[in-house]
Each structure stands twice: as C-alpha cells, then as structure tokens.
PAZAMAR-941960 format. One record per residue (C-alpha): x, y, z. Coordinates in steps of 0.2 Angstrom, whole numbers, padded with zeros to 4 digits, always signed. Layout:
! PAZAMAR-941960
XYZ...
END
This chain:
! PAZAMAR-941960
+0041+0007+0088+0059+0007+0095+0056-0009+0105+0052-0018+0089+0034-0022+0087+0030-0039+0091+0013-0044+0084+0008-0060+0091-0009-0062+0098-0006-0074+0112-0025-0075+0117-0029-0085+0102-0014-0097+0102-0025-0111+0109-0036-0111+0093-0020-0114+0083-0026-0131+0076-0041-0124+0068-0035-0107+0062-0016-0109+0062-0004-0097+0070-0007-0078+0069+0012-0075+0068+0022-0086+0056+0037-0084+0068+0028-0097+0078+0027-0110+0065+0036-0125+0071+0042-0130+0054+0047-0112+0048+0058-0117+0034+0044-0127+0025+0035-0117+0012+0021-0130+0012+0018-0127+0031+0018-0108+0027+0005-0110+0014-0006-0122+0024-0006-0109+0038-0012-0096+0026-0025-0107+0019-0032-0112+0036-0034-0094+0041-0041-0089+0024-0054-0102+0026-0060-0094+0042-0060-0077+0035-0044-0072+0044-0036-0063+0030-0022-0055+0041-0006-0064+0048+0010-0058+0054+0028-0062+0051+0035-0053+0067+0032-0035+0062+0026-0038+0044+0008-0040+0040+0003-0052+0027-0014-0049+0019-0024-0060+0007-0037-0051-0003-0054-0059+0002-0063-0053-0014-0079-0050-0003-0084-0037+0010-0079-0042+0028-0086-0034+0043-0069-0029+0051-0068-0011+0046-0082-0003+0056-0079+0012+0067-0081+0000+0083-0067-0010+0076-0056+0005+0073-0059+0009+0092-0053-0008+0097-0036-0005+0089-0034+0012+0095-0019+0014+0107-0019-0004+0111-0004-0015+0112-0001-0026+0096-0003-0043+0105-0019-0039+0113-0029-0039+0097-0029-0050+0082-0018-0045+0067-0026-0031+0057-0021-0016+0045-0027-0005+0060-0014-0013+0071+0000-0008+0059-0008+0010+0057-0010+0013+0075+0007+0007+0080+0016+0018+0067+0005+0033+0073+0010+0029+0091+0028+0028+0087+0027+0044+0077+0019+0053+0093+0030+0046+0106+0046+0045+0098+0044+0060+0086+0052+0049+0072+0045+0049+0054+0037+0033+0049+0032+0025+0033+0021+0010+0029+0026+0001+0013+0013-0009+0004+0018-0021-0009+0011-0035-0019+0005-0039-0037-0009-0031-0046-0026-0035-0039-0019-0040-0022-0027-0026-0013-0013-0013-0011-0024+0003-0015-0038-0003-0004-0026-0005+0010-0020+0012+0008-0037+0019+0008-0042+0009+0024-0026+0016+0033-0031+0034+0028-0049+0031+0034-0042+0025+0050-0032+0041+0053-0046+0052+0047-0058+0044+0061-0046+0041+0075-0035+0057+0075-0039+0073+0084-0050+0085+0074-0054+0103+0072-0061+0113+0057-0045+0115+0048-0040+0097+0051-0057+0091+0044-0053+0100+0028-0037+0092+0027-0044+0075+0031-0057+0077+0017-0044+0082+0004-0033+0068+0009-0047+0055+0007-0054+0064-0009-0037+0064-0018-0040+0046-0020-0055+0046-0032-0047+0059-0043-0030+0051-0045-0039+0034-0047-0050+0041-0061-0034+0048-0071-0021+0035-0066-0031+0018-0064-0038+0006-0077-0046-0011-0079-0033-0024-0083-0035-0043-0084-0030-0045-0066-0039-0031-0058-0054-0019-0062-0046-0005-0053-0028-0007-0056-0016+0008-0052-0006+0011-0067+0007+0022-0058+0016+0021-0042+0011+0032-0027+0020+0038-0012+0010+0049+0000+0016+0059+0015+0004+0064+0028+0010+0077+0040+0004+0077+0058+0006+0092+0070+0012+0092+0088-0006+0086+0094-0006+0071+0082-0019+0079+0070-0016+0077+0051-0013+0095+0045-0006+0092+0027+0000+0080+0014+0011+0078-0001+0010+0065-0016+0025+0059-0027+0020+0049-0042+0030+0037-0052+0030+0030-0070+0012+0033-0076+0009+0019-0089+0006+0032-0104+0007+0018-0117-0011+0013-0111-0018+0030-0118-0015+0024-0136-0015+0005-0134-0024-0008-0123-0022-0027-0123-0037-0038-0126-0049-0038-0111-0042-0021-0104-0047-0003-0104-0040+0014-0105-0039+0025-0090-0056+0026-0081-0059+0045-0083-0063+0043-0102-0077+0031-0099-0083+0041-0084-0084+0057-0094-0094+0048-0108-0106+0039-0096-0108+0052-0083-0105+0069-0092-0120+0080-0093-0127+0082-0111-0122+0100-0111-0104+0097-0106-0102+0083-0119-0109+0094-0133-0096+0108-0128-0083+0094-0129-0089+0087-0145-0091+0070-0138-0104+0056-0140-0110+0045-0126-0104+0029-0135-0086+0024-0131-0086+0013-0147-0084+0029-0157-0066+0032-0151-0051+0023-0157-0042+0024-0141-0056+0016-0131-0059+0000-0142-0043-0008-0143-0046-0019-0128-0064-0024-0134-0072-0021-0117-0077-0003-0115-0092-0007-0104-0089-0019-0089-0103-0025-0078-0092-0023-0062-0089-0005-0065-0102+0009-0063-0094+0023-0073-0109+0034-0071-0108+0033-0052-0089+0035-0051-0090+0051-0062-0101+0058-0048-0089+0053-0035-0074+0060-0045-0083+0077-0049-0088+0079-0030-0070+0075-0026-0063+0089-0038-0074+0102-0029-0068+0096-0011-0050+0098-0017-0053+0115-0023-0055+0115-0042-0064+0130-0049-0077+0127-0062-0066+0134-0076-0051+0123-0070-0063+0108-0072-0068+0113-0089-0050+0116-0094-0046+0098-0087-0060+0090-0096-0056+0099-0112-0039+0090-0112-0047+0073-0108-0059+0075-0123-0044+0081-0134-0035+0065-0131-0051+0056-0138-0052+0067-0153-0033+0065-0156-0036+0046-0157-0049+0049-0171-0037+0059-0182-0034+0049-0198-0021+0051-0211-0020+0046-0230-0005+0046-0242-0003+0059-0256+0006+0056-0273+0023+0059-0265+0020+0046-0251+0018+0060-0238+0004+0059-0224-0011+0071-0225-0024+0073-0212-0041+0067-0218-0052+0071-0203-0054+0090-0203-0068+0089-0190-0057+0082-0177-0044+0096-0180-0058+0109-0178-0062+0101-0161-0044+0099-0156-0041+0118-0160-0055+0123-0148-0051+0111-0134-0032+0113-0134-0034+0132-0138-0022+0131-0152-0022+0136-0171-0030+0122-0181-0019+0124-0196-0003+0125-0185-0008+0109-0177-0013+0100-0193+0004+0105-0200+0013+0099-0184+0005+0082-0185+0012+0079-0203+0029+0087-0203+0045+0086-0193+0055+0101-0188+0074+0099-0185+0086+0113-0180+0103+0109-0187+0118+0122-0186+0105+0135-0182+0094+0132-0197+0076+0125-0197+0073+0111-0208+0055+0104-0210+0052+0087-0218+0036+0079-0222+0031+0063-0212+0025+0046-0220+0009+0037-0214+0018+0027-0200+0028+0043-0194+0012+0053-0193+0003+0040-0183+0018+0039-0172+0018+0058-0170-0001+0058-0166+0001+0045-0153+0016+0053-0145+0006+0069-0143-0008+0060-0135+0003+0052-0123+0013+0068-0119-0003+0078-0116-0011+0065-0105+0005+0061-0095+0009+0079-0092-0009+0083-0087-0008+0069-0074+0008+0077-0067-0001+0094-0066-0015+0086-0057-0004+0078-0044+0004+0095-0041-0013+0103-0040-0019+0090-0027-0002+0094-0018-0006+0112-0017-0023+0109-0009-0015+0097+0004+0000+0108+0008+0002+0112+0027-0003+0130+0030+0006+0134+0046-0001+0148+0056+0010+0162+0060+0023+0158+0074+0016+0140+0075+0029+0133+0063+0042+0130+0077+0031+0117+0083+0038+0104+0071+0027+0092+0061+0031+0074+0059+0027+0064+0044+0020+0047+0040+0022+0040+0022+0012+0027+0013+0020+0019-0002+0007+0010-0014+0018+0004-0028+0016-0009-0041+0022-0027-0037+0033-0038-0047+0026-0041-0064+0028-0056-0076+0016-0057-0091+0016-0067-0107+0024-0052-0115+0035-0041-0104+0041-0024-0111+0050-0008-0105+0036-0005-0092+0038-0022-0083+0057-0019-0084+0056-0003-0074+0043-0010-0062+0053-0025-0058+0069-0015-0056+0059-0005-0043+0054-0021-0034+0072-0026-0034+0077-0010-0025+0063-0012-0013+0067-0030-0009+0085-0024-0006+0079-0010+0006+0067-0023+0015+0080-0036+0018+0093-0022+0024+0081-0014+0036+0074-0030+0042+0091-0037+0046+0097-0020+0053+0082-0019+0065+0084-0037+0071+0103-0034+0074+0099-0017+0083+0087-0025+0094+0099-0039+0099+0113-0027+0102+0102-0015+0113+0096-0030+0123+0114-0037+0125+0111-0053+0116+0124-0060+0104+0119-0058+0086+0120-0073+0075+0124-0068+0057+0110-0073+0045+0113-0081+0028+0102-0072+0015+0102-0069-0004+0109-0051-0007+0101-0045-0023+0113-0030-0025+0121-0040-0039+0104-0038-0049+0102-0020-0044+0120-0016-0051+0116-0026-0067+0102-0013-0070+0108+0003-0063+0127+0003-0063+0136+0018-0072+0143+0014-0089+0140-0005-0088+0122-0006-0082+0107-0010-0093+0100+0008-0091+0117+0016-0096+0118+0005-0111+0100+0009-0116+0103+0028-0114+0119+0026-0124+0110+0018-0139+0096+0031-0138+0108+0046-0139+0122+0040-0151+0121+0046-0169+0118+0034-0183+0104+0020-0184+0101+0014-0167+0087+0001-0165+0080-0011-0152+0091-0025-0160+0107-0015-0159+0103-0011-0141+0102-0030-0138+0118-0033-0147+0127-0020-0136+0120-0029-0120+0126-0046-0126+0143-0038-0128+0144-0028-0112+0136-0040-0099+0137-0057-0107+0146-0064-0092+0134-0059-0079+0126-0074-0070+0109-0066-0070+0108-0061-0088+0104-0072-0103+0099-0070-0122+0096-0082-0136+0113-0080-0142+0121-0083-0125+0110-0098-0120+0114-0116-0122+0105-0127-0134+0091-0132-0122+0087-0115-0115+0088-0107-0132+0071-0114-0137+0062-0103-0124+0071-0087-0129+0066-0077-0144+0080-0068-0154+0073-0051-0148+0073-0055-0130+0084-0055-0114+0081-0064-0098+0085-0057-0081+0085-0068-0065+0077-0057-0052+0076-0062-0034+0058-0067-0037+0062-0078-0052+0066-0077-0071+0058-0064-0082+0060-0063-0101+0059-0046-0109+0056-0041-0127+0067-0027-0132+0053-0021-0145+0049-0003-0141+0063-0001-0128+0072+0013-0137+0056+0022-0141+0048+0022-0124+0065+0027-0116+0067+0042-0128+0049+0047-0125+0051+0059-0139+0039+0073-0145+0043+0081-0161+0049+0099-0159+0035+0107-0169+0021+0098-0159+0030+0104-0143+0030+0122-0150+0011+0121-0154+0007+0116-0136+0018+0129-0129+0007+0142-0138-0009+0134-0131-0021+0146-0122-0028+0132-0111-0021+0137-0095-0017+0119-0090-0008+0114-0106+0001+0131-0105+0008+0126-0088+0012+0108-0094+0022+0113-0109+0036+0125-0103+0043+0137-0116+0061+0135-0109+0060+0117-0116+0061+0125-0134+0077+0135-0130+0085+0122-0119+0100+0114-0129+0102+0100-0116+0094+0084-0121+0080+0079-0109+0083+0065-0098+0077+0048-0104+0062+0039-0096+0073+0025-0088+0086+0038-0081+0071+0049-0074+0064+0033-0066+0081+0028-0059+0084+0045-0051+0066+0046-0044+0068+0029-0037+0085+0033-0028+0076+0049-0020+0062+0037-0015+0075+0025-0007+0083+0040+0003+0065+0045+0009+0061+0028+0015+0079+0025+0023+0076+0041+0034+0060+0034+0041+0055+0019+0052+0047+0007+0041+0032-0005+0043+0027-0017+0030+0011-0024+0022+0013-0038+0010-0003-0040+0000-0008-0057-0009-0022-0062-0021-0029-0080-0017-0034-0083-0036-0034-0075-0053-0053-0075-0055-0057-0062-0042-0068-0075-0033-0072-0076-0015-0067-0091-0004-0056-0099-0018-0038-0102-0013-0026-0106-0027-0011-0114-0020+0000-0113-0035-0003-0094-0037+0000-0091-0018+0016-0101-0019+0022-0089-0033+0018-0074-0023+0026-0081-0007+0042-0082-0018+0039-0065-0026+0037-0056-0010+0052-0065-0002+0041-0070+0013+0051-0086+0017+0067-0076+0016+0059-0064+0028+0054-0077+0040+0071-0085+0040+0079-0069+0045+0066-0066+0058+0068-0084+0065+0087-0085+0064+0088-0082+0082+0073-0081+0094+0056-0084+0088+0048-0073+0102+0052-0059+0113+0042-0049+0125+0045-0036+0138+0047-0043+0156+0032-0034+0163+0021-0040+0149+0027-0058+0151+0025-0058+0169+0008-0051+0169+0002-0064+0157+0010-0080+0165+0012-0075+0184-0002-0087+0189+0009-0102+0184+0021-0100+0198+0016-0099+0217+0030-0087+0220+0024-0074+0207+0005-0077+0210-0005-0066+0214+0008-0052+0215+0026-0050+0213+0034-0035+0222+0052-0036+0215+0059-0031+0198+0050-0039+0183+0067-0046+0177+0068-0056+0193+0050-0061+0193+0052-0068+0176+0068-0077+0181+0059-0086+0195+0044-0090+0184+0054-0098+0170+0065-0108+0183+0048-0114+0190+0042-0119+0173+0058-0129+0169+0064-0119+0154+0081-0126+0148+0096-0114+0146+0096-0116+0127+0078-0112+0126+0078-0094+0131+0089-0079+0135+0086-0064+0147+0090-0047+0138+0090-0030+0147+0072-0027+0146+0065-0043+0137+0064-0061+0138+0069-0070+0121+0062-0087+0118+0070-0098+0104+0057-0111+0100+0038-0109+0097+0035-0125+0106+0042-0118+0122+0029-0104+0121+0015-0116+0116+0019-0127+0131+0018-0111+0142+0002-0106+0134-0006-0123+0136-0001-0123+0154-0009-0106+0156-0025-0113+0148-0026-0127+0161-0021-0115+0175-0035-0103+0170-0048-0117+0171-0042-0122+0188-0042-0104+0194-0059-0103+0187-0065-0118+0197-0057-0111+0212-0065-0095+0210-0082-0103+0207-0080-0113+0223-0074-0097+0232-0089-0088+0225-0101-0101+0230-0094-0101+0248-0095-0082+0248-0112-0082+0241-0119-0095+0254-0110-0086+0268-0117-0069+0262-0135-0077+0260-0133-0084+0278-0127-0067+0285-0141-0058+0276-0154-0071+0283-0146-0069+0301-0147-0050+0300-0165-0051+0294-0169-0063+0309-0161-0051+0321-0170-0036+0314-0187-0046+0315-0183-0052+0333-0179-0034+0339-0194-0027+0331-0205-0041+0338-0197-0038+0356-0201-0020+0354-0219-0023+0349-0221-0035+0364-0213-0022+0376-0224-0008+0370-0240-0019+0372-0235-0024+0390-0232-0006+0394-0249-0001+0387-0257-0015+0397-0249-0009+0413-0254+0009+0410-0271+0004+0407-0272-0007+0423-0265+0007+0434-0278+0019+0427-0292+0007+0430-0286+0004+0448-0285+0023+0451-0302+0025+0445-0309+0011+0456-0300+0018+0472-0308+0035+0469
END
C-alpha cells in the first residue's frame, strides 16, 4: 500500500540463527552474496521457501508438496498486517488486494524467474487465494470458475515439456482481474506475448511439442479420433517425434485431457466450437506428415494424398487448391499474378510455415474467446460504480542456453525492459517514502540498463531496426548480411561484440555467425541463423488465400480477407513484440507494483537439493543484490509509530503498560530509554526509521528477555492471586457452613423449648 509494505515478521527474529532472517534487509552483511545465499539455504533446509527483500518476495521452488496452501492458511493471511505472519505468496496477494480496496488504486503483481522456478504455479495460487477469500455471489462464482479454468486451457495450448520444466509456459501472459466496489472479482482479461511457434515444427532432444497434441491422442475418445483421422500413437506424427520423448512418466496426458475438456465447457465453448478447435489441432499433425518428392524438373510434388484428403476435411478447404498452394508460390508484381513452382526445401518450408501460422493464430483466437467469457458484464446503471483492476504478469525469465536464437533474443530484451522498470519503480517508491516522511534522500548508485535497452530498440540504430531493414530491403538479404550490418552500425557499443570485433583471446569463444550482448544479468551469445526468417514470419500468399476461403469458422476468423488486399507490409515479429512490450510497460507503470522473484534450487527438479552455483546465477539474473542495495541504501527498517510502540512499550517504565500521549512522543521516550544513538535512527512524520539491523536485533533480544521476566512476574502474580482466591473461597465456605450450623442449632433449641412448654402446660392441667 501507500505506506510501503514492510514485510518483516518480527515474531520470529529470535530464531534467526537456525532459519536465517525473514527479510534480507535485516542481513548484517548485506553486500555479501555469500551471506545472501547462505540465508536462502538455511531457510530452504527448513522448508521455508519464502523470504522478503523489503516488499519483494523471493520464492524458491521446493519441488515437493508443502502444507502451506490450505484454506486455514489462507484465512491466516486474510486482512492481516504483513509483519504479523511469516513471508508468503498470500501476504503479497492480500496486501495488493487491500491496497486496491482502500486506496482504489490499480495494482499489479509481477512474477519473474527462469523456466521451472514456479512462476505459473505462483500465479495459480494467487488466483485461488482470491477465489476463496473474496466476496461471492452467483455471478461472481461463474467469473471465479472461468478465471481458474482459463489456466488448463491456455496451458494445454501454450505450455510444453522442456529440459528444465515439464510444464513450461511457452508464451508470456498478463492477466487483469477486475473487482467491483465490494471487492468481488467480476471480470478478467488476458494479454499474450510471443508464443514460441517454432516448437510446432521442431523440438530439441528431450523436449515435447505443446501438451494439447499428446492430450488429444492419449485422452480423445475413439469416435473423435476416427473423425479426426488420428491414431493413438504419437510416434506416427513427424511433429511429435523430434524430441524423442513423446511419453513422459511425470505427465498424465489422459488425465490432463479430461481437465482441459471440462475447462472448455466451463469457459462456455459449444460442442461445435470444440470440434472445430480440435479439427485444427489434428490438421497440424496431418500437415507435419505431408511429404514431398522431386519431379524431373526439380520441382516439389506432394506424395501423401491421404494427408491432403484429411486436411481438406479438417480445415474445410478444397483439397486440390491446398495441394497446389503447398508446392507453388504466388507473387503479385505490377498488378500481375506470377506463379512459380517450389523446390523440395521451399515446399517443406511452406508446409511448416502454414502449420506455425495456423497454430499461432488459433492460439490468439483461443485467448480472445477466453477473454469474451471473462468480460465484465456490468448490469444496467451499475457501471458508474467503477471497477478496479489487479494485474498478474507471468512472463519468461532471462534465458541462456547452449544455443540462443531469435526467441531468446526477444525474451531477454523483455527481461531487460522489466529490470529497467523494476529498478525505476523500486527507487521511485523508496524516494517517495523518504520525502513523504520528511527524511533526507541519499542518492543510490545503481547500474542503469537503459544503455542495453537502447542498443536493442533505438530507432534507426537499434538491433531491431537493423533487422527490420534487412528483412524489408530488396536484394539478397541473409542472416550473414544482417550480422555484417550490425557490425557496421553498432561496432563501438560497449555491450556488443562479434567474432570480427573481438580480440584474439575472446574470438575463440565466438562463432562467425554469432553476436554477444552484455545484458544486466550477464553475457549471452546469439546465433543469427534463422533471425530473418523468424522475424519475417512470412506465409506465402496462395496459402493465405486458401485459408481465407476455409469454412472452418475458427480458421475463417483467424485469416482475415483484408490481409489479401492490404498493400501495406505486415509488421515484423520483432517490431510487433517491441510494440506490445511498450504497451505492457505503460500498463505496469500505471499500477502499483508488487514483485515475486521465483528461483529453482537445482536443475534436476529434485526436492531438498540446493545447488549453490545455480542459485548464484539466479541471484545475479534477477538483480537481487542490486535490489537489496537500493533497499538498504538508507534505513534497513521502518515501522509506523503505533506499531513500534505497541511491540516494544514493555521495555520502558514510562511507556508500560500504557502510553496516553501521541505515539510519536511515546517512541521518542522509548528509544531514549533504550539508548539509541542519533546515527542509528531517524524520526519521520508517521514512522521510525532504523538504519542498522543490529539495532533492531538488540531491541528484539531485550524484548525476549523482558517477555520472560514479565512471564515470571505474571506467574508470581497469578500464584498469589490463585492462593488468595483459594483462601477467600475457603473462608466463604467456612462462613456459609458456620451460619448454616448456627441456624440448625437455633432451630433445634427453639424446638426443644417449644416441646418443654407444651409438656409443662399438659402437666399443669
């Protein structure tokens, strides 16, 4: 919230030797990377996977189920101040939600980290938290269901098994959840970024294609598979065997299919829409099995008529037209149509380009369809009660592989932009807090990565501009001419290097078709092979025409006829990505951010294994030390006066048991009594700022001792009270018994007298 969320859980400070500190801000040796990693390791060993850096949550994937996500646990975090409970995703989720409610300011939670670190799971857990803890009604329940069920659908079509992660998101996702004036979720919207379409036609060893293909083959009913012309065996399909691991023991495709099918119904897909969608999925598999041979003229001919028959039915197009379009290229020059035959290589390229285009556009259609079902349907006259928005960004982390291509270039550019935003916003919120509290701001030295962002995105001189220029210029542009143009234009940039520009020693580590960028997270070497192709993302005109004539309603929406008449060249992939990134930055800048930094403890997806080298890499990639330095540049700890006084008042006779004056004055009396030195703290308008963790630890330790002496006093008082109470009870009992006995004796005496009088009377008579 506005008062800057301070996420230290003081109640466990005393256990710091065993489990480390819960907020890195309280690390004594905060500039030491070794101390940082040791603190993570201590906590990981005790199954404490969450730690804070001020208001940033660091999460280490445990690779096992932990009992910390139950409904009871959700309740523990609901509406509770940060520092009253231990670090958790739910604390971040709840704090963002409360700021949204109390300040009516849009929020966003940015989740980053490398593949396999747990970003997607974190997003799901946050959505589940809102689904369970927010106000509900019938309409709201529908929205909650759809928000949750959008996950299995988008995961089936957008996630895949990679070497690092069995359920890796191969697209970036930003999801807005809309809340009404009561704080109930009433709508949502998803933006998707850069689906890895190349995976449709090629997978590296040990990796799979998108989940949906295997789910359909494993889980699809026989009748459905027959209609789609498919066999249960993934080995039959060229697009599914490249990675040599179609079946994986850790993935239950049959079960996932059931979940995905149910989710489609919840989101509101009709049976015919599901059929159309699955026809497209099947058509991609059939396309992969289309084979070519060469005729006498060296031109490609289709040799798999059966496949064409299935494709014609599934894509609802003319079979002969499709066949021709796969082996010919149509160009319109000066108003004339020219058709030329393709050779073997070109035909295979055209086939793969069609498969990627069909799948990529269908994925975008799917996201749109999900968005329609999530759209906020305001009742009449209720729209004046404005809604607020909470955004969740789950986007790929920094990537460095053995072989880095166009996709990694885009992903790392995206991370560079997010890092820029992160440092800017962290510094900005720090500075704002100091200023609003009337405390002098001390400028912080930090690495400004704007220089790298400019290298990539600057107009005319940036890498993307040069790439586009090569893609669009007439003549024979190739990946190599692109590299030469780069060397010419940005050769003097300190963050750019190629084989030609390097010195003797460095040259050995650079291929002739590679360039190296020094990112904020370290050096990455990119191979230019495929850059032009992937950036052009071209689909031959006659294939486009064939798809525009499709009678499959989804394909028909995906391929718009205006594309055929539009003289303007479509935007390149890199430019589209750059533009959508800049829109994303605007969205994020307009909201109040919270951050979750996800890390993986090892590469083997093993529980209880902490690989220090891998962790060190990620601490660097995520810029965590930089973040801690910014956060610790001034005061390690700050807390509202009321809260500080409430916690530590027992340490000073003047403030214990109650302080009737202003909290500010109470804290001043308290710290004077504790002997704080002037350089150790500052008094702001509403908060006390403490510079060193050791000052706080000493206060904490004193509190621990005081608690024990108070407990002893309380026990003594209780014992005295108990014995006194016991004595009074016994005394009361004695009095009761005595008075009862006296009454009994009196009654007996009176009865005796009465009897004597009666007897005497009788005798006198």
